[in-house]
N, C-alpha and C positions, 0 to 999 in steps of 0.2 A: 680530371678523369671521371669523378663521380657524375658530373653533369652530362658528360658524353654518354655514359652508360644509361642514364635515364632516357636520353633521346633514342637510344637503340631499342628500348622496350616500350616506348610510348606509341599507342595505337594511332595517334594523330600525326606522327612524324611521317614525312614523305621520304621514301627510299626508292631510288631508281638507278639506272645504269650510269647516270652522270656522277653518282657518288662512289662508284666502284674503284676508281684510282686511289682516292683517299682512304677508303676502307681497306683496300689491299695493302697500302703502305702501312697503315696502323697495325694490321694483322702481322705483316712481315717484321715490323719492328719488335713486336711482342715475341714472336718466334725467335728472332735473332738474339734477344736477351736470354731466352731459354736455351739456346744452342751454343752458349759460350763454352770455351774449353773447361774441362772438369774443374780445374783449380779455381778459375774465376767464378764458375756457376755455384760452387760450394759457398761462396761469399754471399749469395743471395739468401735472404731469410726464407724459411719454408712457406710462410704466408704470402710472401711476394711471388714465389713460384706458383702457388695455387692461384693467386689473383691473375697473374699473367696467362696461365694456362686457360682459365675460365674465360678471360677476355679474348684470347685468340680463338677459342672454340666458338664463342658467341659471334665474333666477327666473321668467322668462316661460315657459320650457318646463315648469317645475314647475306653474305656475298653469294652463297649458293642459291638462296631464295630469290635474290634479284636476278641472277642469271636464269633461273628456271622461269620466272615471270616474264622476263624479256624474251625468252625463247618461245613461250606460249603465245605472247602477243604478236611476235614476229611471224610465227608459223600460221596463225589464224588469218592474217591479212593477205596471204598469197593466194 
């Protein structure tokens, strides 16, 4: 996980629509861990909840930026 996060922040990393399915799956997995029934979610350590929340937020922002860039590029070529 730490290496994956480094790639998300690296200015040299290429991010495009081809990456959306994997990024969406990763975000959904993090969100599903946070959406466990109350009894199970209380078993998660507080720091793990914070890390998963930050990770899901970061992925969500990246997904949105890819979608926005893809929309801008697609709209300009018509």
